[in-house]
KEMITI-668346 format. One record per residue (C-alpha): y, z, x; residue number from 0. Coordinates in pm, whole numbers, padded with zeros to 5 digits. Example, Ala and Ser with C-alpha at 12.3 -4.5 7.8 and 13.67 -1.06 7.14 Angstrom:
2
R       v       w       u  resi
R  -00450   00780   01230     0
R  -00106   00714   01367     1
% end
This chain:
457
R       v       w       u  resi
R  -01375   03235   01684     0
R  -01634   03208   01368     1
R  -01436   03188   01058     2
R  -01568   03441   00727     3
R  -01655   03302   00470     4
R  -01386   03459   00250     5
R  -01122   03250   00457     6
R  -01286   02904   00387     7
R  -01316   02930   00017     8
R  -01010   02999  -00256     9
R  -01029   03063  -00585    10
R  -00880   02790  -00866    11
R  -00889   02936  -01215    12
R  -00557   02778  -01435    13
R  -00497   02426  -01441    14
R  -00200   02325  -01225    15
R   00091   02145  -01451    16
R   00202   01842  -01385    17
R   00571   01763  -01391    18
R   00747   01407  -01324    19
R   01084   01463  -01203    20
R   01317   01236  -00969    21
R   01233   01266  -00611    22
R   01215   01051  -00314    23
R   00846   01043  -00243    24
R   00640   00742  -00166    25
R   00233   00684  -00166    26
R   00265   00446   00106    27
R   00461   00519   00394    28
R   00263   00290   00617    29
R   00496   00030   00458    30
R   00765   00162   00686    31
R   00559   00023   00984    32
R   00542  -00293   00855    33
R   00876  -00370   00746    34
R   00976  -00308   01080    35
R   00726  -00570   01180    36
R   00860  -00825   00929    37
R   01208  -00730   01063    38
R   01064  -00810   01386    39
R   00952  -01165   01252    40
R   01309  -01216   01091    41
R   01099  -01284   00777    42
R   01415  -01253   00505    43
R   01635  -01526   00706    44
R   01320  -01727   00775    45
R   01231  -01768   00392    46
R   01550  -01813   00307    47
R   01598  -02115   00559    48
R   01280  -02276   00414    49
R   01385  -02220   00063    50
R   01736  -02274   00125    51
R   01691  -02671  -00030    52
R   01485  -02553  -00353    53
R   01701  -02306  -00533    54
R   01451  -02047  -00625    55
R   01496  -01678  -00617    56
R   01787  -01605  -00897    57
R   01976  -01277  -00857    58
R   01719  -01148  -00652    59
R   01678  -01376  -00395    60
R   01362  -01607  -00286    61
R   01327  -01386  -00004    62
R   01360  -01037  -00190    63
R   01077  -01135  -00399    64
R   00800  -01269  -00187    65
R   00795  -01010   00062    66
R   00807  -00779  -00294    67
R   00477  -00972  -00396    68
R   00343  -00873  -00043    69
R   00413  -00550  -00047    70
R   00277  -00525  -00394    71
R  -00063  -00703  -00260    72
R  -00070  -00498   00071    73
R  -00070  -00170  -00128    74
R  -00324  -00240  -00327    75
R  -00211  -00394  -00671    76
R  -00369  -00717  -00823    77
R  -00149  -00784  -01099    78
R   00200  -00844  -01144    79
R   00225  -00604  -01457    80
R   00110  -00323  -01177    81
R   00447  -00362  -01042    82
R   00571  -00106  -01281    83
R   00420   00189  -01152    84
R   00581   00093  -00866    85
R   00895   00061  -00983    86
R   01046   00422  -00845    87
R   00851   00454  -00439    88
R   01120   00406  -00217    89
R   00935   00281   00063    90
R   00868  -00016  -00157    91
R   01238  -00101  -00247    92
R   01309  -00060   00098    93
R   01041  -00317   00215    94
R   01195  -00586  -00009    95
R   01559  -00457   00030    96
R   01591  -00415  -00377    97
R   01770  -00126  -00509    98
R   01595  -00234  -00811    99
R   01238  -00383  -00864   100
R   01218  -00689  -01102   101
R   01004  -00666  -01431   102
R   00670  -00834  -01401   103
R   00797  -01089  -01660   104
R   01102  -01155  -01423   105
R   00858  -01264  -01134   106
R   00622  -01466  -01366   107
R   00922  -01676  -01422   108
R   00980  -01738  -01095   109
R   00651  -01835  -01012   110
R   00682  -02044  -01284   111
R   00962  -02219  -01110   112
R   00736  -02361  -00851   113
R   00662  -02723  -00851   114
R   00412  -02904  -00561   115
R   00756  -02974  -00369   116
R   00898  -02622  -00375   117
R   00502  -02498  -00244   118
R   00594  -02689   00071   119
R   00828  -02423   00120   120
R   00525  -02171   00135   121
R   00329  -02373   00334   122
R   00593  -02459   00598   123
R   00652  -02069   00671   124
R   00297  -01965   00665   125
R   00235  -02239   00909   126
R   00575  -02140   01143   127
R   00438  -01765   01141   128
R   00104  -01859   01184   129
R   00167  -02123   01517   130
R   00362  -01847   01693   131
R   00064  -01617   01682   132
R  -00192  -01884   01793   133
R   00083  -01958   02069   134
R   00071  -01588   02179   135
R  -00231  -01538   02197   136
R  -00313  -01854   02397   137
R  -00632  -01956   02248   138
R  -00842  -02175   02454   139
R  -00948  -02371   02159   140
R  -00908  -02348   01769   141
R  -01209  -02311   01576   142
R  -01149  -02477   01199   143
R  -01416  -02379   00944   144
R  -01313  -02583   00621   145
R  -01454  -02519   00259   146
R  -01381  -02484  -00078   147
R  -01407  -02189  -00301   148
R  -01420  -02101  -00690   149
R  -01144  -01944  -00854   150
R  -01236  -01849  -01200   151
R  -00949  -01874  -01471   152
R  -00903  -01852  -01838   153
R  -00955  -02123  -02117   154
R  -00600  -02253  -02140   155
R  -00513  -02234  -01779   156
R  -00325  -02569  -01707   157
R  -00540  -02801  -01452   158
R  -00891  -02529  -01497   159
R  -01166  -02733  -01592   160
R  -01522  -02661  -01547   161
R  -01706  -02774  -01232   162
R  -01887  -02629  -00943   163
R  -01945  -02253  -01025   164
R  -02357  -02186  -01023   165
R  -02300  -01837  -01143   166
R  -02027  -01879  -01441   167
R  -02134  -02247  -01519   168
R  -01927  -02307  -01836   169
R  -01612  -02091  -01718   170
R  -01304  -02314  -01623   171
R  -01197  -02283  -01296   172
R  -00972  -02394  -00969   173
R  -01162  -02482  -00674   174
R  -00897  -02458  -00342   175
R  -00971  -02604  -00022   176
R  -00883  -02379   00300   177
R  -00867  -02426   00674   178
R  -00991  -02095   00841   179
R  -00926  -01986   01177   180
R  -01244  -01852   01327   181
R  -01109  -01664   01601   182
R  -00877  -01440   01406   183
R  -00962  -01502   01044   184
R  -00628  -01685   00961   185
R  -00611  -01921   00665   186
R  -00412  -02255   00867   187
R  -00382  -02466   00547   188
R  -00484  -02416   00143   189
R  -00448  -02688  -00098   190
R  -00560  -02581  -00481   191
R  -00732  -02855  -00684   192
R  -00867  -02845  -01053   193
R  -01274  -02738  -01040   194
R  -01415  -02983  -01141   195
R  -01345  -03239  -00817   196
R  -01627  -03260  -00554   197
R  -01612  -03030  -00260   198
R  -01502  -03330  -00036   199
R  -01224  -03464  -00289   200
R  -00893  -03442  -00122   201
R  -01038  -03373   00234   202
R  -00940  -03660   00437   203
R  -00576  -03630   00372   204
R  -00618  -03233   00389   205
R  -00773  -03252   00759   206
R  -00511  -03522   00868   207
R  -00245  -03332   00798   208
R  -00354  -03043   00941   209
R  -00456  -03210   01240   210
R  -00120  -03396   01278   211
R   00035  -03061   01239   212
R  -00166  -02886   01518   213
R  -00100  -03192   01739   214
R   00249  -03214   01673   215
R   00314  -02890   01785   216
R   00000  -02769   02074   217
R  -00021  -03117   02146   218
R  -00361  -03234   02313   219
R  -00400  -02962   02497   220
R  -00528  -02756   02246   221
R  -00864  -02879   02163   222
R  -00970  -02832   01804   223
R  -01351  -02781   01687   224
R  -01426  -02848   01308   225
R  -01708  -02712   01120   226
R  -01819  -02805   00771   227
R  -02109  -02805   00562   228
R  -02320  -03121   00394   229
R  -02041  -03128   00141   230
R  -01791  -03307   00424   231
R  -02041  -03511   00528   232
R  -01835  -03822   00456   233
R  -01809  -04139   00606   234
R  -01428  -04097   00633   235
R  -01420  -03732   00784   236
R  -01627  -03878   01035   237
R  -01401  -04182   01101   238
R  -01082  -03954   01104   239
R  -01230  -03670   01338   240
R  -01357  -03915   01620   241
R  -01018  -04105   01599   242
R  -00841  -03804   01634   243
R  -01021  -03669   01903   244
R  -01154  -03376   01756   245
R  -01485  -03191   01787   246
R  -01721  -03110   01507   247
R  -02056  -02998   01376   248
R  -02089  -03128   01024   249
R  -02416  -03042   00825   250
R  -02622  -03349   00717   251
R  -02829  -03352   00347   252
R  -03151  -03468   00315   253
R  -03072  -03709   00065   254
R  -03275  -04029   00004   255
R  -03033  -04251   00158   256
R  -02983  -04068   00488   257
R  -03382  -04114   00598   258
R  -03418  -03794   00761   259
R  -03733  -03712   00513   260
R  -03922  -03973   00701   261
R  -03812  -03873   01050   262
R  -03929  -03493   00986   263
R  -04279  -03552   00827   264
R  -04361  -03830   01153   265
R  -04221  -03463   01356   266
R  -04491  -03370   01603   267
R  -04299  -03185   01876   268
R  -04052  -02920   01771   269
R  -03902  -02719   02044   270
R  -03850  -02360   02013   271
R  -03514  -02191   01966   272
R  -03578  -01816   01843   273
R  -03894  -01670   01709   274
R  -03822  -01811   01375   275
R  -03626  -02141   01425   276
R  -03745  -02463   01575   277
R  -03554  -02802   01628   278
R  -03582  -03148   01745   279
R  -03285  -03389   01796   280
R  -03246  -03742   01716   281
R  -03009  -04079   01688   282
R  -02965  -04134   01372   283
R  -02896  -04447   01224   284
R  -02689  -04521   00890   285
R  -02637  -04903   00797   286
R  -02449  -04833   00502   287
R  -02186  -04680   00730   288
R  -02292  -04891   01053   289
R  -02283  -04595   01220   290
R  -02581  -04393   01501   291
R  -02506  -04035   01509   292
R  -02670  -03767   01697   293
R  -02837  -03515   01471   294
R  -03031  -03203   01530   295
R  -03301  -03105   01282   296
R  -03410  -02753   01257   297
R  -03654  -02584   01063   298
R  -03690  -02183   00994   299
R  -04019  -02010   00926   300
R  -04022  -01769   00672   301
R  -04277  -01554   00485   302
R  -04206  -01638   00132   303
R  -04117  -01922  -00065   304
R  -03758  -01921  -00143   305
R  -03501  -02072  -00331   306
R  -03387  -02286   00015   307
R  -03763  -02403  -00026   308
R  -03654  -02712  -00268   309
R  -03762  -02970   00052   310
R  -04131  -02809   00079   311
R  -04279  -03034  -00151   312
R  -04157  -03339   00065   313
R  -04319  -03235   00408   314
R  -04594  -02981   00269   315
R  -04618  -02798   00600   316
R  -04975  -02633   00589   317
R  -04873  -02368   00833   318
R  -04633  -02171   00628   319
R  -04292  -02216   00461   320
R  -03983  -02316   00624   321
R  -03585  -02348   00548   322
R  -03528  -02714   00686   323
R  -03134  -02807   00784   324
R  -02961  -03086   00989   325
R  -02640  -03068   01176   326
R  -02467  -03352   01322   327
R  -02219  -03298   01613   328
R  -02027  -03501   01914   329
R  -02029  -03168   02084   330
R  -02208  -03124   02398   331
R  -02419  -02875   02288   332
R  -02790  -02819   02317   333
R  -02982  -02759   01990   334
R  -02998  -02355   02041   335
R  -02614  -02358   02139   336
R  -02581  -02576   01819   337
R  -02757  -02361   01590   338
R  -02567  -02064   01683   339
R  -02272  -02249   01682   340
R  -02290  -02384   01282   341
R  -02405  -02030   01223   342
R  -02049  -01889   01298   343
R  -01936  -02068   00967   344
R  -02064  -01792   00785   345
R  -01811  -01553   00918   346
R  -01546  -01771   00702   347
R  -01729  -01621   00400   348
R  -01579  -01244   00453   349
R  -01262  -01379   00523   350
R  -01306  -01508   00154   351
R  -01407  -01227   00030   352
R  -01134  -01016   00160   353
R  -00910  -01265   00035   354
R  -01029  -01218  -00332   355
R  -01124  -00890  -00305   356
R  -00815  -00755  -00157   357
R  -00526  -00936  -00165   358
R  -00567  -01075  -00527   359
R  -00655  -01448  -00455   360
R  -00891  -01465  -00752   361
R  -00624  -01375  -01003   362
R  -00465  -01606  -01203   363
R  -00111  -01457  -01302   364
R  -00011  -01681  -01558   365
R  -00110  -02046  -01716   366
R   00109  -02280  -01544   367
R  -00072  -02465  -01253   368
R   00225  -02433  -01001   369
R   00264  -02065  -01046   370
R  -00092  -02003  -00974   371
R  -00032  -02223  -00652   372
R   00221  -02061  -00555   373
R   00048  -01704  -00599   374
R  -00279  -01841  -00387   375
R   00013  -01928  -00150   376
R   00150  -01567  -00178   377
R  -00181  -01444  -00076   378
R  -00279  -01648   00218   379
R   00039  -01529   00342   380
R   00050  -01180   00299   381
R  -00316  -01206   00448   382
R  -00230  -01387   00755   383
R   00104  -01145   00810   384
R  -00137  -00860   00772   385
R  -00378  -01022   01079   386
R  -00086  -01124   01278   387
R   00010  -00774   01224   388
R  -00269  -00602   01354   389
R  -00358  -00866   01618   390
R   00023  -00762   01764   391
R  -00057  -00356   01724   392
R  -00447  -00256   01682   393
R  -00698  -00514   01738   394
R  -00878  -00534   02064   395
R  -01080  -00831   02208   396
R  -01436  -00876   02186   397
R  -01707  -01021   02401   398
R  -01725  -01435   02361   399
R  -02007  -01545   02145   400
R  -02182  -01866   02088   401
R  -02091  -01816   01718   402
R  -01738  -01872   01758   403
R  -01663  -01605   01485   404
R  -01357  -01327   01550   405
R  -01230  -01290   01877   406
R  -01075  -00975   01829   407
R  -01207  -00656   01637   408
R  -01006  -00646   01306   409
R  -01031  -00386   01038   410
R  -01071  -00482   00711   411
R  -00760  -00454   00464   412
R  -00914  -00174   00282   413
R  -00961   00046   00588   414
R  -00600  -00060   00729   415
R  -00520   00050   00376   416
R  -00671   00386   00386   417
R  -00581   00435   00805   418
R  -00246   00326   00787   419
R  -00056   00216   00413   420
R  -00156   00477   00181   421
R   00037   00783   00365   422
R   00175   00989   00084   423
R   00568   01112   00242   424
R   00898   01203   00156   425
R   01228   01050   00247   426
R   01404   01318   00347   427
R   01846   01312   00402   428
R   01819   01523   00724   429
R   02181   01579   00894   430
R   02332   01233   00656   431
R   02014   01058   00809   432
R   01720   00953   00609   433
R   01378   01080   00761   434
R   01019   00987   00626   435
R   00824   01290   00686   436
R   00440   01305   00638   437
R   00192   01525   00614   438
R   00083   01685   00977   439
R  -00230   01519   01039   440
R  -00308   01465   01455   441
R  -00500   01122   01357   442
R  -00250   00986   01178   443
R   00011   01071   01395   444
R  -00184   00945   01717   445
R  -00189   00617   01488   446
R   00131   00608   01378   447
R   00274   00639   01727   448
R   00033   00381   01873   449
R   00187   00148   01592   450
R   00558   00228   01635   451
R   00493   00164   02030   452
R   00317  -00196   02026   453
R   00649  -00314   01785   454
R   00856  -00185   02009   455
R   00739  -00365   02317   456
% end
């Protein structure tokens, strides 16, 4: 039936009066599904157990404050002062089990109670939840990308210094180190650091603790493989990974002492990988380390000179512009497969971007180092919980890829917030029972029913 034009349009003349009255209205109907998932995980009890020895939480309790911060990040708020705009949302209060939400100053004072020892409770909680998810997925291997990322701070923030920040060289910063699980996008481990350290500073201990924790949980039956950039091309890191029986692919810098320049200059035969990429393989002897490493050198043909052409003056190619890179590995991969594998590292940048943009990882809420480190851990915990929530309810497997990136089709947090979380509703009292009523929408109803069924099975 064709509708008339008059039925498609309406006349709007007067302004709609705006009134603020006490009502059981919510802007985030999807928080009820998230609350059910947290109850399925027994999240509150787990938090109380790992924090029992630290005495954090005060009158509100550590469990409720942690879930409150997670809820704050999930709905899209980026700063603690945004709590005041959520103070009377019934589903936010229901999610964290509070009748009255604390002020932002209360949460800041709670965060400032965190010491380096108390931060271990958050690390333990995140590990427990994440390893259970890995066991449920029954992954054949764990591909772990390790890298640092810059978090800009103010001038008076504790332990923030000028360091590696190419876009804002004069700004103090933190330089946290993260371990990213490629198959799911989870963050396995996080260590906050001052901004003036080298990318590999503390990486040996960081990797050792991570490997021993994974071995203790899964044994040696689950293969571990690591991907890192040239900043982690260190003798101690290579020795650790070899000793622990881990596979690796690490970029090699074209430093003078490594000796790659002469090898590349003398190379006459390159094996074609793709239309633009070619490679050759060599056994690279490093006398300072008393090591011989398998190294594959790649060159990528580009049409014009780029910032990555800093090596062109070394080789003076006469057939165009090339970008050179080198990878050392103990994996039994041909150069073409290794090229795809090391290129898979790029997927972690998407995860880091979502952490900063959607989970406020780049926000520095206080001047206190322990509090800011706790905020980063809470941001990672919120990110991991939402990834696990998707894997249990909505995610579908993706075809296998030589790049070893996401093994599941996962929605971004921005999309998830639009589809599921930010749904306006009313908490109504029907026959003495509270009922969440949402606007009738077939697509939303089908999605909610799918998630509800997945959580019930």
